[in-house]
C-alpha positions in Angstrom: -47.6 -7.7 -13.3 -47.1 -9.8 -10.1 -46.0 -7.9 -7.0 -42.5 -8.8 -5.9 -41.0 -9.5 -2.4 -37.2 -9.1 -2.2 -35.4 -10.6 0.7 -31.7 -9.8 1.1 -29.1 -10.7 3.7 -25.9 -8.8 4.4 -23.6 -11.7 4.8 -20.7 -10.2 6.7 -18.3 -10.3 9.6 -20.1 -9.6 12.9 -18.0 -6.5 13.7 -20.8 -4.6 15.5 -19.2 -5.0 19.0 -16.0 -3.2 17.7 -18.1 -0.2 16.8 -19.1 -0.1 20.5 -15.6 -0.4 21.7 -15.8 -4.1 22.7 -13.1 -6.5 21.6 -14.2 -9.5 19.5 -11.9 -11.8 17.6 -12.0 -12.5 13.9 -13.0 -16.1 14.6 -16.0 -15.0 16.7 -17.1 -12.5 14.1 -17.1 -15.1 11.4 -18.6 -17.9 13.5 -21.4 -15.8 14.8 -22.5 -14.9 11.3 -22.0 -18.5 10.1 -24.3 -19.8 12.9 -27.0 -17.4 11.9 -26.6 -18.2 8.2 -27.0 -21.9 8.9 -30.4 -21.2 10.5 -31.5 -18.9 7.7 -30.4 -21.3 5.0 -32.6 -24.0 6.5 -35.6 -21.7 6.8 -35.3 -20.4 3.2 -35.0 -24.0 1.9 -38.1 -25.0 3.9 -40.1 -22.1 2.4 -38.5 -22.4 -1.1 -37.7 -18.6 -1.0 -34.8 -17.2 -3.1 -32.8 -14.4 -1.5 -30.1 -12.1 -2.6 -27.0 -12.4 -0.4 -24.9 -9.3 -0.3 -21.6 -10.9 0.8 -18.2 -9.6 1.8 -15.3 -11.2 0.0 -13.7 -12.0 3.4 -16.7 -14.1 4.4 -16.8 -16.0 1.1 -13.0 -16.7 1.3 -13.6 -18.0 4.9 -16.4 -20.4 3.9 -16.1 -21.3 0.2 -18.0 -24.5 0.3 -21.0 -22.8 2.1 -21.0 -20.0 -0.5 -20.9 -22.3 -3.4 -23.9 -24.2 -2.0 -25.8 -20.9 -1.3 -25.0 -19.7 -4.8 -26.8 -22.7 -6.2 -30.1 -21.5 -4.6 -29.7 -17.7 -4.1 -28.3 -14.7 -5.9 -24.9 -13.6 -4.8 -24.0 -9.8 -4.7 -21.2 -7.8 -3.3 -21.0 -6.3 0.2 -17.5 -5.0 -0.4 -14.3 -6.9 0.4 -14.4 -6.2 4.1 -17.2 -4.9 6.3 -14.8 -2.8 8.4 -12.5 -1.2 5.8 -13.3 0.1 2.4 -11.0 1.3 -0.5 -12.1 2.2 -4.0 -10.3 -0.8 -5.5 -12.5 -3.1 -3.4 -15.4 -2.6 -5.7 -13.8 -4.6 -8.5 -11.8 -6.8 -6.1 -14.8 -8.0 -4.1 -16.8 -8.7 -7.2 -14.0 -10.7 -8.8 -13.3 -12.6 -5.6 -17.0 -13.5 -5.2 -17.3 -14.7 -8.8 -14.1 -16.9 -8.4 -15.3 -18.4 -5.1 -19.0 -18.9 -5.9 -18.7 -19.6 -9.6 -21.5 -17.3 -10.6 -21.7 -13.8 -12.1 -22.0 -10.9 -9.6 -23.8 -7.8 -10.7 -25.2 -6.2 -7.5 -23.6 -4.1 -4.7 -24.5 -2.9 -1.2 -22.1 -0.8 0.7 -21.5 -1.6 4.3 -23.6 0.6 6.7 -25.5 1.9 3.6 -22.7 4.4 2.8 -22.7 6.2 -0.5 -20.8 5.1 -3.6 -21.0 7.1 -6.9 -23.0 5.2 -9.5 -20.4 5.8 -12.1 -17.8 4.1 -10.0 -20.1 1.1 -9.6 -20.8 1.0 -13.3 -17.1 1.1 -14.1 -16.4 -1.7 -11.6 -18.9 -4.0 -13.4 -22.1 -3.6 -11.4 -25.6 -3.3 -12.8 -27.5 -2.4 -9.6 -26.9 -0.9 -6.2 -29.0 -1.2 -3.0 -27.1 1.1 -0.6 -29.9 3.5 0.2 -32.4 3.3 3.1 -34.6 6.3 2.2 -35.4 7.3 5.8 -33.8 8.8 8.9 -31.8 6.6 11.2 -30.4 8.8 14.1 -26.7 8.6 14.3 -26.4 6.9 10.9 -27.9 8.8 8.0 -30.8 11.0 6.9 -32.0 10.0 3.5 -35.6 11.4 3.8 -35.2 13.2 0.4 -33.9 10.1 -1.4 -36.3 8.4 -3.9 -38.3 5.6 -2.3 -38.5 3.5 -5.5 -36.0 2.3 -8.0 -34.3 4.7 -10.4 -31.5 4.5 -12.9 -28.4 6.6 -12.4 -25.3 6.5 -14.7 -26.5 3.2 -16.0 -26.9 1.6 -12.5 -30.3 0.7 -11.2 -30.6 2.1 -7.7 -32.8 -0.2 -5.5 -33.7 1.4 -2.1 -34.7 -0.5 0.9 -38.5 -0.2 1.5 -40.1 2.5 3.6 -43.8 3.3 3.9 -45.2 5.8 1.3 -46.0 8.8 3.6 -44.2 8.5 7.0 -41.3 6.6 5.6 -41.4 4.0 8.3 -38.5 1.6 7.4 -39.1 -2.1 6.9 -35.4 -3.0 7.7 -34.0 -5.2 10.3 -34.2 -2.9 13.3 -37.8 -2.1 12.7 -38.6 -5.8 12.4 -37.0 -6.4 15.8 -38.7 -3.6 17.6 -42.1 -3.0 16.0 -45.1 -5.2 16.5 -45.4 -7.9 13.8 -48.9 -6.6 13.0 -47.5 -3.2 12.2 -44.8 -4.7 10.0 -47.4 -6.6 8.1 -49.5 -3.4 7.6 -46.4 -1.5 6.5 -45.4 -4.2 4.0 -49.0 -4.3 2.6 -49.0 -0.5 2.2 -45.7 -0.7 0.3 -47.0 -3.4 -2.0 -50.2 -1.5 -2.8 -48.2 1.6 -3.7 -44.9 0.2 -5.2 -45.7 -3.4 -6.3 -42.4 -4.5 -4.7 -41.2 -4.7 -1.1 -37.5 -4.8 -0.3 -36.4 -6.2 3.1 -33.0 -6.8 4.6 -31.4 -8.6 7.5 -28.0 -9.9 8.8 -27.3 -13.5 9.5 -25.6 -12.6 12.8 -29.0 -11.4 14.1 -30.2 -15.0 14.1 -27.3 -16.2 16.4 -27.2 -15.9 20.1 -26.2 -12.3 20.8 -26.4 -12.4 24.6 -22.7 -12.7 25.2 -21.9 -9.4 23.4 -23.5 -6.8 25.7 -25.4 -5.2 22.9 -28.4 -2.8 23.6 -31.8 -4.2 23.8 -33.0 -2.6 20.6 -30.4 -4.7 18.7 -30.2 -7.9 20.8 -33.6 -8.0 22.6 -35.0 -10.4 19.9 -32.4 -12.7 18.4 -31.5 -16.3 17.5 -34.3 -18.9 17.3 -36.9 -16.4 18.6 -36.1 -14.0 15.7 -36.1 -16.9 13.2 -39.6 -17.9 14.3 -40.7 -14.3 13.9 -39.3 -14.1 10.4 -40.8 -17.4 9.5 -44.3 -16.1 10.5 -43.8 -12.9 8.5 -42.5 -14.6 5.4 -45.4 -17.1 5.6 -47.8 -14.2 5.7 -46.1 -12.5 2.8 -45.8 -15.5 0.5 -49.4 -15.5 -0.8 -49.3 -11.7 -1.3 -46.2 -11.4 -3.5 -43.7 -13.5 -5.5 -40.3 -13.8 -3.9 -37.6 -12.9 -6.4 -34.0 -11.8 -6.4 -32.8 -8.3 -7.0 -31.7 -9.2 -10.5 -35.3 -9.9 -11.4 -36.4 -6.4 -10.2 -33.4 -4.8 -11.9 -34.5 -6.3 -15.2 -38.0 -5.2 -14.6 -36.9 -1.6 -14.0 -34.7 -1.5 -17.1 -37.7 -2.7 -19.2 -39.7 0.2 -17.7 -42.4 -2.0 -16.1 
């Protein structure tokens, strides 16, 4: 069975400055994410890599033409209705809105900030898979060191965690990619592929915009924009011969088949 590489993007409002008490308009939140998404769209087209786009309904409603174009090349999944506010009814409402805007079925979910949502609630809202767990410890955010590292099925929903290394649980997510040497990220990805036969990476489009105006700390904004895009291009180019890039729906089907 071919090893898989899963690349996902949390396509959302850039509300991170609000978390840090800095004002930012809705317009700037959306346009910052849109600028990064434009860069990523071009890169993924050049490399012929499919991605899974966990998208807020608010972003899709703001840019319907963009989302329909992206849906023709990538898998669309839900990232809730809004990135800043969540209500239980948003599970169904976000999926239905994305399907209406993008014209494609939506079967996957990722909760903003990797927060927990009961699998039964996701199943009842029409989802088949969930990728809201990063099975590691991120100080100030969550401690999921005891969570399964590899996909499981819970209440009929396939749980697809973000990738961490087998022993030390070094995460391969966006913050690690920004702050660890690229050679270490390659070594970590290779270790995950050897053990798990699939590697799951995630980023945000706003990371690939110019973050200098927002006063963010260095570990978030030290590498951004075009520089980060070049770094990602080099990493994806290294990964392409080692695994087949696929959407989360492909892995979900593989898990349900028990392979």
